[in-house]
N, C-alpha and C positions, 0 to 999 in steps of 0.2 A: 741622377745624382742631385742632392739638394745641399746647398751650403747653408747652415744654420748659423746666424750671427747673434752672439750675446755681448752685451756691453756691461763691464763690471766697473764699479766705481767704489772702492773701499768696502766692498760687501762680499768678501770671499766665501763667507758661510753659505749665503743664499746661492752664489754661483755654484759652489760645490754641490748643493742639493740639486739644483737644476741639471747640472751635468750628469749627476748620478742617475737621475731619472732618464735622461737622454741615453745613458748607457743601456737601458733596458728596452730600447726601441726594437721593433720587429725588424724585418730584413730589408727595409728601405735604406739604400746606400746614402750616407751623409758624410760631409765634411763640416766639422764644427770650429767656428772661428770665434775666439774670445778677444775682443778689444778691451784692453785694460786701462781705463782712464786713471791718470795719476798714480801709475803702477808702483806698487811697494815690492821691492825686488824679492825679499825672502818669501812673502806670502805668494807672490806670483810663481816663484820656483817651486813652491810646495804644491801649488794647484797643478802645475805641469807634471810634476812627479805623480800626483794622483791620477791624472788624466793625460797620459803621454801621447795620445792620438789627436789631441786638439791642436789647432793652430793658434798660438797666443801672440797677440800683437800689443806689446806694452807701449803705453804713451806717457810722456813726462808730465803733461798737464791734463786737467779735465777738459775734454773737447765736447762735453755735453752729449745728449742723446743723438743729435743729428751728426755732429762731427765724427764721433766714434763709430756710429753705424755706417756712415759714408765710407770710412776707411775699410770696414769690413766688407761692405758691398762692392767697393771697387776691387778689393782682393779676390772676392768670388767671381766677379766679371773676368778678371785676368785669369782665372783658373778655367773659365769657359764652362761653368757648370750651367745646366739648363733652368734650375730653379733656385730662388733665394728666399730664405725665411728670416724675418726679424723676430726674435723671441726674447722677452724680458728675462733677465737673470734671476728675478725673484718669482719665477713660475716653477710648477712642478708638472710634468706631462705624463700621460699614460702611454704605454708602449705601442698602441695602435692609432695614435691621434693623427699621424701624417697621412695614412692611406686614404681616408675619406676626403681630406683636404686636396690631395692630388687628384683624385677621381673627380671631384667637383671642378677644380681649376681646368682639367683637360677636357671637360665636357663640351666646351664650345670655344671657338677662337675669339669670341668677343667678351670672354671672362678674363678681367685683368688681375684680379687678386681676390684671395678668400682668407677668411679668419674662422677659427673655431669658436664655439661658445666658451666663455671664460667664467669660471665660478670662484668665489672667495675660498682661498685655501683654509682659512680658519672657520669658515661657515659654508661648507660645500653644498648645502641645500639652497644657497642663495646665489643669484647671478651677479656678476661683476660687469660683464659686457656680453651682449648678444648682437653687436652690430650698432651702427650709429645713424641717426637722423639729423637732417638740417632743416631749420625753418629759414628759407631763403629771404623772407621779408626783413628779418633782423639778424640774419646770419648767426642764429642760435643753434648750438649743437647739443644733441641729446642722446644719451646712451640707452639703448633698448634694454629693458629689464632690470636696470640698475637696482640692487637690493631687493628685488623681487624673489619670491620662492620659485625655485626651478620646477617648471611644469611642462606638459606637453605642448602648450601654446608657444614655447620657445624652442621646439624641435624642428627638425627638417632643415631645408635649404632656402634661405630667403635673400632677396636682393636688398641692399642696404645703401645709404648715401655715403658713408665713410666707414673706414676700417681702423681699428685701433692698432697702433705701432707695438702693442704688447705681444701680439702674435699675428703676423701677416705673411702670407706665402704668395709669391708672384713668380712669373716666368721672367727669366733674365732678359728676354727680348722686350718685355714691357718696361723693365727698368731702363734698357738702353733707349727706348722710344721716349720716356718720360723724363729721364734724368734722376739724379740723386735726391736725397732729401734736401730741403732748402735750409742750409746751415745758419741762415739768420735767425731762425726760430730757437736754436740751442736745445730747448726741450718745451713740450706742451704745444698743441695745435699743429705740430708738423705733420702728424699722420692725417689730419683733416686736410690740410694743404696738399699732401701727397695724393690722398684719395681723389680730391677734386681735380688735380692734374691728370690722373689716370682716367677719370671719367671724361674729362675734356678731350681725350685722345679717342673716345668712343668705346671704351671698355666698361663692362659692368663690374660691380663688386658684390660679393656674397658672403653670407655667414653660413657656415656649415656646422650644425649642432651635433653631429653624429658621434664625435669623440672629443669631449670637453677637456680643458686643461684647468689648472688651479693656480690662482695668483695671490701672492702674500700682500700685495698692494702698498704702494708708496714707501717702500723701505728706505729710499734715498732722500725723501723729502719731509719726513715727519720726525720730530725730535722724540726721543725715548722719554724724556721728562718734560713736564709743562714749563714754559718759560713766561716772562711777562707778556709775550706776544702770543701765547698759546702754543700748541704743538706743531702746527704747520709753519714751515719756514717762510719769513717774509719774502725771500727770493722767489718763492713759487708764485706768490701774488704778483710780483713784478713780471714774471714771465707769462702768467696767464693773461694778465691785462694787456701787456704789450703785444703778445702774439695774437690775441683776439683782434686787436686793432690792425695788425698786419693782415690777418685773414680777410678781414672786411676790405682793406685797401686793395688786396691782390684779386679777390674774387667777386666782390659785390658790384653791381652796375645799376645805373638808372635809379628808379624809385626805391629798389631794394637797398642801394648804397645809402640814400638819404635816410631811410628808416633805420638802418643799421647804425649809422653814425649817432643818430639820435639815441638809440638804444645804448650805445657805448657811453654816451654822456650821462644818461640815467644810471647806468651801472656804476660808473666811477663816483657819481654823486652818492649812491647808496653806500659804497664802500667807505667813502670819506666820513659820512655821518656815523656809520656803525663803528669804525675804528676809533673815531673821535670819542664817541660815548663810552667805549670800552677801554679807552686809553692805550690802545694797541699803536703806539707811536712809530715803531719801526714798520709795521704793516701799512700804516697810513702813509709814511713817507715812500716806501717801495711801491705802493699802489699808484700814487701820483707820479712817481718817476716813470713806471711802466706805461702809464697813459701818455705822458709827454713824449717819451722815447718811441712810442708806437707810431706817433705822427711825425716826428722830426726825422726818424731814420729814412734815408733814401731807399726805395725799393724798385 
């Protein structure tokens, strides 16, 4: 039995499409948990009417990716299911995508988590994520294959440094050993932090490309129309910068920490110069706020 956890935040259409694709899964037994951030009663009721077998957990406020997923994860642990999957609500899956992930995860006791290859929904010939790498000297995270043409070089099963929270399958025993997502992150970099904590417990992380899924990408963070500060929400810049600082503070040691903090200083300087020249005042303000809060927040 696998508990599949989706987080919805005012995006019932994409959640509907994701659930519809999950309805077509092969015979793998699943419990689907939808945590509905800042729940809208009528739309939530309609979703439950369309998919009566889901477990719907409405929340009064937006708890972010971390807070909402933690509610779903804890609910799954209370149900004592052996496997837990986090799956973005703006994904569409194929009917057989779980089986190779399960086979990969169960191949060895030292495998902590696995993800599929993830393709762009609107450009399915291009890769969105085929696993993650980390440059430890500056704590720089990189997505394997991002925007590259999908080809055989991204096939097979490969060990990676971190796994995206867009789709991650874990054994419940690993979650109990490592703990929940760090709720201080709210959103962004929380999956890297979780991955590193899993690896610190001695587990390996894998990407299995045998059954890809499709991602609509950033449905909750990009404005439909261009504003004075562009399409991407200034709050996203705040989270990205603050959480990158969190990641360095939590996981970098020695010379790597020194170089990482220098890199962060150069990074925020670049943001300040760019947003000042482009007159993106809100993004400038939120970027600086994220940098400062990244260091001021007790960890």
